[in-house]
N, CA, C and O atoms as CSV, one atom per row, in Angstrom:
chain,resi,resn,atom,element,x,y,z
A,1,MET,N,N,-15.053,-189.872,105.194
A,1,MET,CA,C,-15.913,-189.094,106.063
A,1,MET,C,C,-17.121,-189.946,106.470
A,1,MET,O,O,-17.707,-190.635,105.635
A,2,LYS,N,N,-17.484,-189.898,107.738
A,2,LYS,CA,C,-18.597,-190.688,108.260
A,2,LYS,C,C,-19.924,-190.007,107.926
A,2,LYS,O,O,-20.029,-188.782,107.864
A,3,SER,N,N,-20.934,-190.857,107.714
A,3,SER,CA,C,-22.262,-190.307,107.492
A,3,SER,C,C,-22.830,-189.831,108.822
A,3,SER,O,O,-22.387,-190.257,109.888
A,4,LEU,N,N,-23.810,-188.948,108.745
A,4,LEU,CA,C,-24.436,-188.419,109.950
A,4,LEU,C,C,-25.079,-189.540,110.756
A,4,LEU,O,O,-24.965,-189.553,111.982
A,5,SER,N,N,-25.761,-190.492,110.089
A,5,SER,CA,C,-26.435,-191.561,110.830
A,5,SER,C,C,-25.438,-192.445,111.555
A,5,SER,O,O,-25.726,-192.888,112.667
A,6,SER,N,N,-24.271,-192.725,110.971
A,6,SER,CA,C,-23.301,-193.560,111.676
A,6,SER,C,C,-22.700,-192.805,112.856
A,6,SER,O,O,-22.402,-193.405,113.889
A,7,THR,N,N,-22.521,-191.496,112.711
A,7,THR,CA,C,-22.012,-190.687,113.819
A,7,THR,C,C,-23.018,-190.667,114.962
A,7,THR,O,O,-22.641,-190.814,116.124
A,8,ILE,N,N,-24.288,-190.485,114.640
A,8,ILE,CA,C,-25.319,-190.492,115.679
A,8,ILE,C,C,-25.331,-191.838,116.372
A,8,ILE,O,O,-25.372,-191.899,117.601
A,9,ASN,N,N,-25.294,-192.931,115.598
A,9,ASN,CA,C,-25.373,-194.266,116.175
A,9,ASN,C,C,-24.201,-194.560,117.097
A,9,ASN,O,O,-24.388,-195.162,118.154
A,10,GLU,N,N,-23.009,-194.152,116.724
A,10,GLU,CA,C,-21.844,-194.391,117.566
A,10,GLU,C,C,-21.962,-193.665,118.899
A,10,GLU,O,O,-21.417,-194.116,119.907
A,11,ASN,N,N,-22.668,-192.551,118.906
A,11,ASN,CA,C,-22.799,-191.756,120.116
A,11,ASN,C,C,-23.964,-192.190,121.001
A,11,ASN,O,O,-24.115,-191.674,122.108
A,12,VAL,N,N,-24.782,-193.120,120.540
A,12,VAL,CA,C,-25.926,-193.565,121.325
A,12,VAL,C,C,-25.517,-194.793,122.124
A,12,VAL,O,O,-25.378,-195.888,121.578
A,13,SER,N,N,-25.331,-194.599,123.401
A,13,SER,CA,C,-24.977,-195.713,124.270
A,13,SER,C,C,-26.221,-196.548,124.540
A,13,SER,O,O,-27.342,-196.132,124.250
A,14,ARG,N,N,-26.005,-197.715,125.092
A,14,ARG,CA,C,-27.144,-198.570,125.450
A,14,ARG,C,C,-28.023,-197.873,126.477
A,14,ARG,O,O,-29.250,-197.949,126.399
A,15,THR,N,N,-27.408,-197.199,127.433
A,15,THR,CA,C,-28.186,-196.478,128.445
A,15,THR,C,C,-29.043,-195.406,127.802
A,15,THR,O,O,-30.220,-195.266,128.136
A,16,LYS,N,N,-28.469,-194.655,126.889
A,16,LYS,CA,C,-29.226,-193.600,126.226
A,16,LYS,C,C,-30.352,-194.185,125.388
A,16,LYS,O,O,-31.443,-193.617,125.343
A,17,LEU,N,N,-30.107,-195.309,124.723
A,17,LEU,CA,C,-31.136,-195.948,123.923
A,17,LEU,C,C,-32.298,-196.409,124.808
A,17,LEU,O,O,-33.461,-196.213,124.455
A,18,VAL,N,N,-31.988,-197.017,125.950
A,18,VAL,CA,C,-33.031,-197.425,126.905
A,18,VAL,C,C,-33.830,-196.203,127.346
A,18,VAL,O,O,-35.060,-196.237,127.356
A,19,ASN,N,N,-33.142,-195.128,127.707
A,19,ASN,CA,C,-33.828,-193.911,128.148
A,19,ASN,C,C,-34.698,-193.311,127.052
A,19,ASN,O,O,-35.798,-192.831,127.324
A,20,MET,N,N,-34.213,-193.335,125.823
A,20,MET,CA,C,-34.981,-192.808,124.694
A,20,MET,C,C,-36.263,-193.624,124.489
A,20,MET,O,O,-37.326,-193.065,124.220
A,21,ILE,N,N,-36.150,-194.932,124.616
A,21,ILE,CA,C,-37.326,-195.797,124.448
A,21,ILE,C,C,-38.350,-195.505,125.530
A,21,ILE,O,O,-39.523,-195.281,125.230
A,22,TYR,N,N,-37.916,-195.504,126.791
A,22,TYR,CA,C,-38.842,-195.216,127.884
A,22,TYR,C,C,-39.507,-193.843,127.711
A,22,TYR,O,O,-40.715,-193.704,127.900
A,23,LYS,N,N,-38.718,-192.849,127.357
A,23,LYS,CA,C,-39.238,-191.487,127.230
A,23,LYS,C,C,-40.300,-191.408,126.131
A,23,LYS,O,O,-41.337,-190.771,126.317
A,24,GLU,N,N,-40.050,-192.041,125.006
A,24,GLU,CA,C,-41.005,-191.976,123.891
A,24,GLU,C,C,-42.258,-192.801,124.175
A,24,GLU,O,O,-43.364,-192.374,123.845
A,25,VAL,N,N,-42.099,-193.964,124.776
A,25,VAL,CA,C,-43.261,-194.784,125.153
A,25,VAL,C,C,-44.138,-194.006,126.134
A,25,VAL,O,O,-45.365,-194.034,126.030
A,26,GLU,N,N,-43.511,-193.314,127.083
A,26,GLU,CA,C,-44.256,-192.506,128.044
A,26,GLU,C,C,-44.911,-191.310,127.361
A,26,GLU,O,O,-46.072,-191.006,127.636
A,27,ARG,N,N,-44.190,-190.633,126.483
A,27,ARG,CA,C,-44.734,-189.457,125.799
A,27,ARG,C,C,-45.981,-189.823,124.999
A,27,ARG,O,O,-46.955,-189.071,124.967
A,28,LEU,N,N,-45.937,-190.984,124.357
A,28,LEU,CA,C,-47.078,-191.448,123.559
A,28,LEU,C,C,-48.147,-192.135,124.408
A,28,LEU,O,O,-49.205,-192.511,123.902
A,29,ARG,N,N,-47.864,-192.294,125.700
A,29,ARG,CA,C,-48.782,-192.921,126.656
A,29,ARG,C,C,-49.168,-194.345,126.236
A,29,ARG,O,O,-50.309,-194.765,126.426
A,30,LEU,N,N,-48.227,-195.068,125.675
A,30,LEU,CA,C,-48.505,-196.412,125.173
A,30,LEU,C,C,-48.743,-197.418,126.291
A,30,LEU,O,O,-49.469,-198.394,126.103
A,31,THR,N,N,-48.141,-197.190,127.445
A,31,THR,CA,C,-48.329,-198.096,128.576
A,31,THR,C,C,-49.144,-197.432,129.682
A,31,THR,O,O,-49.115,-197.873,130.831
A,32,SER,N,N,-49.860,-196.388,129.340
A,32,SER,CA,C,-50.631,-195.637,130.341
A,32,SER,C,C,-52.102,-195.567,129.978
A,32,SER,O,O,-52.777,-194.583,130.280
A,33,LYS,N,N,-52.597,-196.607,129.333
A,33,LYS,CA,C,-54.011,-196.593,128.970
A,33,LYS,C,C,-54.521,-198.018,128.835
A,33,LYS,O,O,-53.752,-198.978,128.790
A,34,LEU,N,N,-55.828,-198.124,128.774
A,34,LEU,CA,C,-56.502,-199.400,128.626
A,34,LEU,C,C,-56.808,-199.617,127.149
A,34,LEU,O,O,-57.344,-198.732,126.481
A,35,TYR,N,N,-56.467,-200.786,126.649
A,35,TYR,CA,C,-56.743,-201.141,125.259
A,35,TYR,C,C,-57.942,-202.075,125.208
A,35,TYR,O,O,-58.103,-202.937,126.071
A,36,LYS,N,N,-58.776,-201.902,124.201
A,36,LYS,CA,C,-59.935,-202.770,123.995
A,36,LYS,C,C,-59.988,-203.127,122.517
A,36,LYS,O,O,-60.763,-202.549,121.754
A,37,ASP,N,N,-59.168,-204.073,122.126
A,37,ASP,CA,C,-59.144,-204.510,120.743
A,37,ASP,C,C,-58.874,-206.015,120.699
A,37,ASP,O,O,-58.418,-206.595,121.685
A,38,GLU,N,N,-59.147,-206.627,119.589
A,38,GLU,CA,C,-58.962,-208.072,119.451
A,38,GLU,C,C,-57.698,-208.427,118.669
A,38,GLU,O,O,-57.406,-209.606,118.470
A,39,TYR,N,N,-56.957,-207.430,118.232
A,39,TYR,CA,C,-55.815,-207.695,117.358
A,39,TYR,C,C,-54.502,-207.197,117.938
A,39,TYR,O,O,-53.540,-207.011,117.193
A,40,TRP,N,N,-54.433,-206.976,119.235
A,40,TRP,CA,C,-53.209,-206.624,119.961
A,40,TRP,C,C,-52.514,-205.394,119.383
A,40,TRP,O,O,-51.316,-205.416,119.102
A,41,GLN,N,N,-53.287,-204.321,119.211
A,41,GLN,CA,C,-52.716,-203.084,118.688
A,41,GLN,C,C,-51.716,-202.460,119.651
A,41,GLN,O,O,-50.736,-201.858,119.212
A,42,GLY,N,N,-51.942,-202.591,120.950
A,42,GLY,CA,C,-51.039,-202.015,121.946
A,42,GLY,C,C,-49.602,-202.494,121.798
A,42,GLY,O,O,-48.695,-201.674,121.663
A,43,PRO,N,N,-49.373,-203.823,121.821
A,43,PRO,CA,C,-48.000,-204.301,121.620
A,43,PRO,C,C,-47.418,-203.860,120.276
A,43,PRO,O,O,-46.243,-203.504,120.193
A,44,THR,N,N,-48.228,-203.884,119.243
A,44,THR,CA,C,-47.753,-203.447,117.924
A,44,THR,C,C,-47.295,-201.995,117.972
A,44,THR,O,O,-46.275,-201.644,117.380
A,45,ASP,N,N,-48.049,-201.150,118.677
A,45,ASP,CA,C,-47.662,-199.736,118.810
A,45,ASP,C,C,-46.323,-199.597,119.537
A,45,ASP,O,O,-45.488,-198.783,119.142
A,46,VAL,N,N,-46.112,-200.382,120.592
A,46,VAL,CA,C,-44.842,-200.330,121.333
A,46,VAL,C,C,-43.695,-200.795,120.443
A,46,VAL,O,O,-42.643,-200.157,120.405
A,47,PHE,N,N,-43.890,-201.902,119.725
A,47,PHE,CA,C,-42.833,-202.412,118.855
A,47,PHE,C,C,-42.490,-201.386,117.777
A,47,PHE,O,O,-41.314,-201.161,117.491
A,48,ASN,N,N,-43.499,-200.767,117.181
A,48,ASN,CA,C,-43.248,-199.750,116.151
A,48,ASN,C,C,-42.528,-198.541,116.725
A,48,ASN,O,O,-41.668,-197.960,116.063
A,49,CYS,N,N,-42.867,-198.159,117.940
A,49,CYS,CA,C,-42.191,-197.050,118.612
A,49,CYS,C,C,-40.702,-197.362,118.784
A,49,CYS,O,O,-39.848,-196.525,118.490
A,50,ILE,N,N,-40.400,-198.567,119.262
A,50,ILE,CA,C,-39.001,-198.966,119.462
A,50,ILE,C,C,-38.262,-198.997,118.128
A,50,ILE,O,O,-37.124,-198.536,118.041
A,51,LYS,N,N,-38.892,-199.532,117.100
A,51,LYS,CA,C,-38.267,-199.572,115.773
A,51,LYS,C,C,-37.989,-198.171,115.244
A,51,LYS,O,O,-36.946,-197.938,114.633
A,52,ASP,N,N,-38.905,-197.239,115.471
A,52,ASP,CA,C,-38.703,-195.848,115.041
A,52,ASP,C,C,-37.505,-195.225,115.749
A,52,ASP,O,O,-36.708,-194.526,115.123
A,53,ILE,N,N,-37.373,-195.473,117.044
A,53,ILE,CA,C,-36.245,-194.931,117.801
A,53,ILE,C,C,-34.935,-195.530,117.291
A,53,ILE,O,O,-33.946,-194.816,117.120
A,54,ILE,N,N,-34.932,-196.833,117.052
A,54,ILE,CA,C,-33.733,-197.482,116.505
A,54,ILE,C,C,-33.374,-196.854,115.169
A,54,ILE,O,O,-32.205,-196.572,114.908
A,55,SER,N,N,-34.364,-196.637,114.328
A,55,SER,CA,C,-34.129,-196.042,113.014
A,55,SER,C,C,-33.540,-194.634,113.136
A,55,SER,O,O,-32.650,-194.263,112.371
A,56,LYS,N,N,-34.029,-193.861,114.087
A,56,LYS,CA,C,-33.540,-192.491,114.282
A,56,LYS,C,C,-32.119,-192.450,114.823
A,56,LYS,O,O,-31.427,-191.445,114.661
A,57,THR,N,N,-31.671,-193.531,115.467
A,57,THR,CA,C,-30.321,-193.536,116.027
A,57,THR,C,C,-29.279,-194.039,115.040
A,57,THR,O,O,-28.102,-194.133,115.388
A,58,GLY,N,N,-29.674,-194.358,113.846
A,58,GLY,CA,C,-28.715,-194.796,112.850
A,58,GLY,C,C,-28.970,-196.185,112.329
A,58,GLY,O,O,-28.407,-196.567,111.303
A,59,GLY,N,N,-29.800,-196.953,113.004
A,59,GLY,CA,C,-30.241,-198.228,112.464
A,59,GLY,C,C,-29.301,-199.398,112.600
A,59,GLY,O,O,-29.528,-200.411,111.939
A,60,ASP,N,N,-28.243,-199.336,113.422
A,60,ASP,CA,C,-27.352,-200.480,113.589
A,60,ASP,C,C,-27.880,-201.480,114.609
A,60,ASP,O,O,-27.171,-202.405,115.006
A,61,TYR,N,N,-29.126,-201.292,115.032
A,61,TYR,CA,C,-29.778,-202.204,115.961
A,61,TYR,C,C,-31.023,-202.780,115.299
A,61,TYR,O,O,-31.556,-202.225,114.339
A,62,GLU,N,N,-31.465,-203.901,115.838
A,62,GLU,CA,C,-32.669,-204.539,115.316
A,62,GLU,C,C,-33.486,-205.081,116.489
A,62,GLU,O,O,-32.938,-205.692,117.406
A,63,LEU,N,N,-34.796,-204.854,116.451
A,63,LEU,CA,C,-35.686,-205.380,117.483
A,63,LEU,C,C,-36.129,-206.781,117.092
A,63,LEU,O,O,-36.597,-207.006,115.976
A,64,VAL,N,N,-35.978,-207.719,118.018
A,64,VAL,CA,C,-36.449,-209.092,117.829
A,64,VAL,C,C,-37.456,-209.374,118.939
A,64,VAL,O,O,-37.161,-209.181,120.119
A,65,VAL,N,N,-38.651,-209.836,118.552
A,65,VAL,CA,C,-39.720,-210.126,119.504
A,65,VAL,C,C,-40.020,-211.617,119.466
A,65,VAL,O,O,-40.214,-212.192,118.395
A,66,ASN,N,N,-40.058,-212.236,120.636
A,66,ASN,CA,C,-40.419,-213.646,120.759
A,66,ASN,C,C,-41.603,-213.770,121.708
A,66,ASN,O,O,-41.736,-213.008,122.665
A,67,VAL,N,N,-42.456,-214.741,121.426
A,67,VAL,CA,C,-43.610,-215.021,122.271
A,67,VAL,C,C,-43.562,-216.510,122.612
A,67,VAL,O,O,-44.244,-217.316,121.980
A,68,PRO,N,N,-42.752,-216.874,123.619
A,68,PRO,CA,C,-42.592,-218.290,123.966
A,68,PRO,C,C,-43.917,-218.943,124.371
A,68,PRO,O,O,-44.674,-218.396,125.172
A,69,ASP,N,N,-44.175,-220.100,123.813
A,69,ASP,CA,C,-45.371,-220.896,124.147
A,69,ASP,C,C,-46.665,-220.103,123.995
A,69,ASP,O,O,-47.591,-220.283,124.786
A,70,GLY,N,N,-46.742,-219.244,123.011
A,70,GLY,CA,C,-47.940,-218.437,122.788
A,70,GLY,C,C,-48.029,-217.208,123.666
A,70,GLY,O,O,-48.855,-216.329,123.419
A,71,GLY,N,N,-47.188,-217.131,124.693
A,71,GLY,CA,C,-47.091,-215.943,125.526
A,71,GLY,C,C,-48.088,-215.818,126.660
A,71,GLY,O,O,-47.913,-214.966,127.532
A,72,TYR,N,N,-49.128,-216.639,126.679
A,72,TYR,CA,C,-50.146,-216.493,127.729
A,72,TYR,C,C,-49.644,-217.069,129.038
A,72,TYR,O,O,-49.142,-218.192,129.090
A,73,ARG,N,N,-49.790,-216.269,130.112
A,73,ARG,CA,C,-49.323,-216.662,131.439
A,73,ARG,C,C,-50.446,-216.467,132.450
A,73,ARG,O,O,-51.363,-215.671,132.248
A,74,LYS,N,N,-50.346,-217.217,133.544
A,74,LYS,CA,C,-51.320,-217.113,134.630
A,74,LYS,C,C,-50.565,-217.225,135.940
A,74,LYS,O,O,-49.645,-218.033,136.065
A,75,SER,N,N,-50.948,-216.422,136.911
A,75,SER,CA,C,-50.299,-216.463,138.220
A,75,SER,C,C,-50.573,-217.798,138.905
A,75,SER,O,O,-51.510,-218.510,138.545
A,76,LYS,N,N,-49.758,-218.125,139.882
A,76,LYS,CA,C,-49.915,-219.400,140.598
A,76,LYS,C,C,-51.286,-219.543,141.241
A,76,LYS,O,O,-51.832,-220.644,141.313
A,77,ASP,N,N,-51.847,-218.418,141.713
A,77,ASP,CA,C,-53.173,-218.491,142.332
A,77,ASP,C,C,-54.307,-218.467,141.309
A,77,ASP,O,O,-55.477,-218.591,141.673
A,78,GLY,N,N,-53.960,-218.309,140.025
A,78,GLY,CA,C,-54.953,-218.345,138.960
A,78,GLY,C,C,-55.761,-217.077,138.785
A,78,GLY,O,O,-56.672,-217.034,137.959
A,79,ILE,N,N,-55.447,-216.056,139.540
A,79,ILE,CA,C,-56.242,-214.827,139.471
A,79,ILE,C,C,-55.767,-213.899,138.351
A,79,ILE,O,O,-56.587,-213.363,137.606
A,80,SER,N,N,-54.468,-213.708,138.228
A,80,SER,CA,C,-53.908,-212.779,137.241
A,80,SER,C,C,-53.546,-213.506,135.954
A,80,SER,O,O,-53.044,-214.630,135.976
A,81,GLU,N,N,-53.812,-212.841,134.828
A,81,GLU,CA,C,-53.428,-213.371,133.523
A,81,GLU,C,C,-52.766,-212.268,132.712
A,81,GLU,O,O,-53.089,-211.091,132.871
A,82,TRP,N,N,-51.843,-212.652,131.849
A,82,TRP,CA,C,-51.186,-211.688,130.984
A,82,TRP,C,C,-50.592,-212.410,129.781
A,82,TRP,O,O,-50.442,-213.631,129.779
A,83,LYS,N,N,-50.259,-211.627,128.760
A,83,LYS,CA,C,-49.539,-212.139,127.604
A,83,LYS,C,C,-48.158,-211.515,127.633
A,83,LYS,O,O,-48.016,-210.302,127.784
A,84,GLU,N,N,-47.142,-212.351,127.487
A,84,GLU,CA,C,-45.753,-211.923,127.652
A,84,GLU,C,C,-45.020,-211.926,126.310
A,84,GLU,O,O,-45.043,-212.911,125.571
A,85,TYR,N,N,-44.376,-210.810,126.019
A,85,TYR,CA,C,-43.542,-210.663,124.824
A,85,TYR,C,C,-42.106,-210.459,125.276
A,85,TYR,O,O,-41.831,-209.535,126.041
A,86,LYS,N,N,-41.194,-211.291,124.825
A,86,LYS,CA,C,-39.774,-211.147,125.139
A,86,LYS,C,C,-39.132,-210.294,124.036
A,86,LYS,O,O,-39.303,-210.563,122.847
A,87,LEU,N,N,-38.393,-209.267,124.456
A,87,LEU,CA,C,-37.766,-208.342,123.515
A,87,LEU,C,C,-36.253,-208.440,123.597
A,87,LEU,O,O,-35.683,-208.585,124.678
A,88,GLU,N,N,-35.619,-208.361,122.450
A,88,GLU,CA,C,-34.162,-208.237,122.369
A,88,GLU,C,C,-33.851,-207.184,121.326
A,88,GLU,O,O,-34.377,-207.222,120.214
A,89,ILE,N,N,-33.005,-206.259,121.683
A,89,ILE,CA,C,-32.480,-205.324,120.695
A,89,ILE,C,C,-31.067,-205.800,120.407
A,89,ILE,O,O,-30.186,-205.784,121.267
A,90,MET,N,N,-30.887,-206.222,119.166
A,90,MET,CA,C,-29.638,-206.845,118.736
A,90,MET,C,C,-28.758,-205.826,118.025
A,90,MET,O,O,-29.253,-204.930,117.341
A,91,ASN,N,N,-27.465,-205.973,118.192
A,91,ASN,CA,C,-26.498,-205.215,117.416
A,91,ASN,C,C,-26.428,-205.884,116.051
A,91,ASN,O,O,-26.039,-207.047,115.954
A,92,SER,N,N,-26.794,-205.175,115.008
A,92,SER,CA,C,-26.829,-205.754,113.659
A,92,SER,C,C,-25.468,-206.216,113.172
A,92,SER,O,O,-25.378,-207.119,112.340
A,93,ASN,N,N,-24.402,-205.601,113.686
A,93,ASN,CA,C,-23.062,-205.938,113.220
A,93,ASN,C,C,-22.598,-207.310,113.685
A,93,ASN,O,O,-21.927,-208.020,112.936
A,94,ASP,N,N,-22.949,-207.698,114.922
A,94,ASP,CA,C,-22.477,-208.988,115.423
A,94,ASP,C,C,-23.601,-209.879,115.939
A,94,ASP,O,O,-23.338,-210.930,116.523
A,95,ALA,N,N,-24.861,-209.467,115.728
A,95,ALA,CA,C,-26.051,-210.258,116.094
A,95,ALA,C,C,-26.076,-210.635,117.574
A,95,ALA,O,O,-26.579,-211.696,117.943
A,96,LYS,N,N,-25.531,-209.762,118.413
A,96,LYS,CA,C,-25.575,-209.999,119.858
A,96,LYS,C,C,-26.584,-209.051,120.486
A,96,LYS,O,O,-26.682,-207.893,120.080
A,97,PRO,N,N,-27.343,-209.535,121.480
A,97,PRO,CA,C,-28.278,-208.632,122.155
A,97,PRO,C,C,-27.531,-207.604,122.999
A,97,PRO,O,O,-26.555,-207.928,123.676
A,98,VAL,N,N,-28.002,-206.369,122.948
A,98,VAL,CA,C,-27.428,-205.308,123.770
A,98,VAL,C,C,-28.439,-204.819,124.804
A,98,VAL,O,O,-28.072,-204.243,125.828
A,99,ILE,N,N,-29.729,-205.062,124.515
A,99,ILE,CA,C,-30.812,-204.697,125.422
A,99,ILE,C,C,-31.829,-205.828,125.388
A,99,ILE,O,O,-32.156,-206.347,124.320
A,100,VAL,N,N,-32.324,-206.207,126.553
A,100,VAL,CA,C,-33.372,-207.226,126.638
A,100,VAL,C,C,-34.524,-206.665,127.462
A,100,VAL,O,O,-34.353,-205.719,128.231
A,101,GLY,N,N,-35.685,-207.255,127.289
A,101,GLY,CA,C,-36.817,-206.773,128.065
A,101,GLY,C,C,-38.044,-207.629,127.896
A,101,GLY,O,O,-38.044,-208.647,127.204
A,102,THR,N,N,-39.098,-207.175,128.561
A,102,THR,CA,C,-40.382,-207.855,128.519
A,102,THR,C,C,-41.484,-206.814,128.408
A,102,THR,O,O,-41.496,-205.816,129.129
A,103,LEU,N,N,-42.402,-207.065,127.495
A,103,LEU,CA,C,-43.626,-206.291,127.407
A,103,LEU,C,C,-44.747,-207.232,127.828
A,103,LEU,O,O,-44.941,-208.286,127.223
A,104,ASN,N,N,-45.476,-206.851,128.857
A,104,ASN,CA,C,-46.601,-207.657,129.330
A,104,ASN,C,C,-47.901,-206.925,129.063
A,104,ASN,O,O,-48.044,-205.740,129.364
A,105,ALA,N,N,-48.859,-207.668,128.485
A,105,ALA,CA,C,-50.216,-207.161,128.305
A,105,ALA,C,C,-51.062,-207.840,129.372
A,105,ALA,O,O,-51.317,-209.042,129.294
A,106,HIS,N,N,-51.498,-207.080,130.367
A,106,HIS,CA,C,-52.201,-207.601,131.537
A,106,HIS,C,C,-53.708,-207.599,131.296
A,106,HIS,O,O,-54.287,-206.573,130.939
A,107,ALA,N,N,-54.336,-208.758,131.496
A,107,ALA,CA,C,-55.776,-208.870,131.317
A,107,ALA,C,C,-56.493,-207.900,132.250
A,107,ALA,O,O,-56.211,-207.853,133.448
A,108,ALA,N,N,-57.419,-207.130,131.693
A,108,ALA,CA,C,-58.174,-206.154,132.479
A,108,ALA,C,C,-59.638,-206.136,132.047
A,108,ALA,O,O,-60.343,-205.142,132.220
A,109,GLY,N,N,-60.079,-207.262,131.481
A,109,GLY,CA,C,-61.454,-207.343,130.991
A,109,GLY,C,C,-62.398,-207.942,132.020
A,109,GLY,O,O,-62.223,-207.765,133.226
A,110,THR,N,N,-63.393,-208.645,131.527
A,110,THR,CA,C,-64.412,-209.241,132.384
A,110,THR,C,C,-63.986,-210.637,132.833
A,110,THR,O,O,-63.012,-211.190,132.321
A,111,LEU,N,N,-64.712,-211.199,133.785
A,111,LEU,CA,C,-64.442,-212.570,134.218
A,111,LEU,C,C,-64.630,-213.553,133.067
A,111,LEU,O,O,-63.870,-214.513,132.937
A,112,ASN,N,N,-65.640,-213.315,132.234
A,112,ASN,CA,C,-65.909,-214.201,131.104
A,112,ASN,C,C,-64.913,-214.017,129.962
A,112,ASN,O,O,-64.652,-214.959,129.213
A,113,ASP,N,N,-64.363,-212.829,129.823
A,113,ASP,CA,C,-63.412,-212.530,128.741
A,113,ASP,C,C,-62.302,-211.625,129.283
A,113,ASP,O,O,-62.317,-210.414,129.062
A,114,PRO,N,N,-61.334,-212.227,129.997
A,114,PRO,CA,C,-60.305,-211.422,130.660
A,114,PRO,C,C,-59.502,-210.515,129.721
A,114,PRO,O,O,-59.050,-209.448,130.137
A,115,PHE,N,N,-59.322,-210.920,128.472
A,115,PHE,CA,C,-58.518,-210.126,127.543
A,115,PHE,C,C,-59.360,-209.226,126.641
A,115,PHE,O,O,-58.870,-208.735,125.624
A,116,SER,N,N,-60.626,-209.007,127.008
A,116,SER,CA,C,-61.435,-208.052,126.242
A,116,SER,C,C,-60.896,-206.633,126.431
A,116,SER,O,O,-61.194,-205.734,125.645
A,117,ALA,N,N,-60.111,-206.452,127.471
A,117,ALA,CA,C,-59.391,-205.199,127.712
A,117,ALA,C,C,-58.055,-205.572,128.361
A,117,ALA,O,O,-57.956,-206.575,129.067
A,118,TYR,N,N,-57.038,-204.754,128.112
A,118,TYR,CA,C,-55.722,-205.016,128.702
A,118,TYR,C,C,-54.959,-203.715,128.846
A,118,TYR,O,O,-55.179,-202.758,128.104
A,119,ASP,N,N,-54.061,-203.700,129.811
A,119,ASP,CA,C,-53.097,-202.613,129.937
A,119,ASP,C,C,-51.715,-203.238,129.843
A,119,ASP,O,O,-51.589,-204.462,129.881
A,120,MET,N,N,-50.695,-202.432,129.724
A,120,MET,CA,C,-49.360,-202.984,129.466
A,120,MET,C,C,-48.304,-202.401,130.384
A,120,MET,O,O,-48.445,-201.304,130.924
A,121,SER,N,N,-47.236,-203.179,130.542
A,121,SER,CA,C,-46.045,-202.713,131.243
A,121,SER,C,C,-44.823,-203.115,130.426
A,121,SER,O,O,-44.789,-204.190,129.828
A,122,LEU,N,N,-43.836,-202.255,130.407
A,122,LEU,CA,C,-42.606,-202.480,129.657
A,122,LEU,C,C,-41.420,-202.371,130.603
A,122,LEU,O,O,-41.288,-201.389,131.333
A,123,VAL,N,N,-40.559,-203.381,130.588
A,123,VAL,CA,C,-39.321,-203.360,131.367
A,123,VAL,C,C,-38.196,-203.748,130.426
A,123,VAL,O,O,-38.226,-204.817,129.818
A,124,ILE,N,N,-37.201,-202.876,130.308
A,124,ILE,CA,C,-36.039,-203.170,129.463
A,124,ILE,C,C,-34.757,-202.885,130.234
A,124,ILE,O,O,-34.706,-202.006,131.094
A,125,ASN,N,N,-33.726,-203.649,129.902
A,125,ASN,CA,C,-32.433,-203.521,130.575
A,125,ASN,C,C,-31.307,-203.698,129.571
A,125,ASN,O,O,-31.410,-204.504,128.647
A,126,LYS,N,N,-30.253,-202.958,129.752
A,126,LYS,CA,C,-29.066,-203.166,128.918
A,126,LYS,C,C,-28.298,-204.379,129.455
A,126,LYS,O,O,-28.349,-204.700,130.642
A,127,ILE,N,N,-27.606,-205.020,128.564
A,127,ILE,CA,C,-26.803,-206.188,128.940
A,127,ILE,C,C,-25.366,-205.757,129.156
A,127,ILE,O,O,-24.515,-206.585,129.480
């Protein structure tokens, strides 16, 4: 007999998982506010939200976060700045990504300290 968590996990498609993540991030307003902290609490909140959703679906997925080259980016014209987090939700059984995405923390502070405040955007896609 299958456990309840394995039954739930088998029924959660990649599309449903993406929708669940977006819905919960929106419900918690994680990408709909301005953050003013020095320890990147906003991205941590998003990562914890995604991990909680994965856990509720049975846990056969794992969130992997990478920050290539420190993650800091600047537009070609030098006006916009952001920190980029690359996300992969991996299938724990075969270590293959099933969902990929990017969380960007956009500088919204002062000219002297652009990251004294930031807002975020999240884009995820199933593979």
